[in-house]
C-alpha positions in Angstrom: 32.1 -38.0 101.3 29.3 -36.1 103.0 29.5 -38.4 106.0 33.1 -37.4 106.4 32.2 -33.8 106.0 29.8 -33.9 108.9 32.0 -36.1 111.0 34.6 -33.3 111.5 34.9 -32.3 115.2 34.0 -28.6 114.5 30.9 -29.5 112.5 27.7 -28.4 114.1 24.5 -30.5 113.7 21.9 -29.3 111.4 18.2 -29.9 112.1 16.5 -32.3 109.8 14.8 -29.4 108.1 18.1 -27.6 107.7 19.7 -30.7 106.4 17.0 -31.1 103.8 17.5 -27.4 102.7 21.3 -28.0 102.7 20.9 -31.1 100.4 18.5 -29.2 98.1 20.8 -26.2 97.8 24.1 -28.1 97.2 22.3 -30.0 94.4 21.2 -26.8 92.8 24.7 -25.2 92.7 27.3 -25.9 90.0 30.9 -26.7 90.8 32.9 -24.0 89.2 35.9 -26.3 88.7 34.1 -29.4 87.3 31.2 -27.4 85.6 29.2 -30.5 84.8 28.7 -31.5 88.4 26.9 -30.0 91.4 28.8 -29.1 94.4 27.2 -32.1 96.1 28.8 -34.4 93.5 32.2 -32.7 93.2 35.3 -33.6 95.0 37.1 -30.4 94.1 38.4 -28.2 97.0 36.3 -25.3 95.8 33.1 -27.4 95.9 34.0 -28.3 99.5 34.4 -24.6 100.3 31.1 -23.8 98.7 29.4 -26.6 100.6 30.9 -25.2 103.8 29.7 -21.7 102.9 26.1 -23.0 102.3 26.2 -24.8 105.6 27.4 -21.7 107.5 24.7 -19.5 105.8 22.0 -22.0 106.8 23.3 -22.0 110.4 23.2 -18.2 110.3 19.5 -18.3 109.5 19.7 -17.0 105.9 17.0 -18.0 103.4 17.6 -20.1 100.3 17.2 -16.9 98.2 19.7 -15.0 100.3 22.2 -17.9 100.0 21.9 -18.1 96.3 22.1 -14.3 96.0 25.3 -14.3 98.1 26.9 -17.0 95.8 25.8 -15.4 92.6 27.2 -12.0 93.7 30.5 -13.7 94.3 30.6 -16.2 91.4 28.0 -15.0 88.9 24.9 -16.8 87.6 27.0 -19.6 86.3 27.1 -21.0 89.9 23.4 -21.8 89.6 22.5 -25.0 87.7 19.4 -23.2 86.5 20.4 -19.6 85.9 17.5 -17.0 85.8 16.1 -15.9 82.5 17.5 -12.4 82.1 19.3 -10.4 79.4 22.8 -11.6 80.5 21.7 -15.3 80.4 19.4 -15.2 77.3 22.2 -16.9 75.2 22.4 -19.8 77.7 18.6 -20.4 77.5 17.9 -19.6 73.8 21.3 -20.5 72.3 20.8 -24.3 72.0 17.4 -23.8 70.3 18.8 -21.3 67.8 21.6 -23.7 67.0 19.1 -26.6 66.6 17.0 -24.4 64.3 20.0 -23.4 62.2 21.0 -27.1 61.9 17.6 -28.1 60.7 17.4 -25.3 58.2 20.8 -26.2 56.8 19.9 -29.8 56.6 16.7 -29.0 54.7 18.6 -26.7 52.3 21.2 -29.4 51.7 18.6 -32.1 51.1 16.6 -29.9 48.7 19.7 -29.2 46.7 20.5 -32.8 46.4 16.9 -33.9 45.7 16.4 -31.4 42.9 16.9 -33.1 39.5 19.9 -31.8 37.5 18.9 -30.8 34.0 20.9 -32.5 31.3 23.3 -30.2 29.5 22.1 -28.6 26.3 24.0 -30.1 23.3 24.3 -28.4 20.0 24.0 -31.4 17.6 25.6 -29.6 14.6 28.6 -28.5 16.6 29.0 -32.0 18.1 28.9 -33.5 14.6 31.4 -31.0 13.3 33.8 -32.0 16.1 33.3 -35.7 15.5 33.9 -35.2 11.7 37.1 -33.2 12.4 38.4 -35.9 14.7 37.6 -38.6 12.2 39.5 -36.7 9.5 42.5 -36.4 11.8 42.5 -40.1 12.6 42.3 -41.0 8.9 45.2 -38.5 8.2 47.3 -40.0 10.9 46.8 -43.5 9.5 48.1 -42.6 6.0 
């Protein structure tokens, strides 16, 4: 796909250094349509547009940081495969660990409850004997 991208008549040639930067950048940016692919791997039209924007920015002489800043200003931190650690992205970074910790705590609590022996019920022997005697008398009365 990238070969076709660079084979277009209006495509300008990047220097080998710029080509390496281009490849690195498009592999660090998330496709906003696919979300689980980089813009290098995605066939979505938006990914193609983002690849073109990155290429134009490299040709304009912008640094990698400037290109990423331009894209995050337009699309937010989600466009980065590794978003920065800041208050608006804490949940992205810490959330999975918090969920894992909660799952472990719940599993421990569940296994402790099941592992603790259940005390046998307290039985009042005299009350039990009285019930048995009453039932026995009813059975004998029904037979007569």
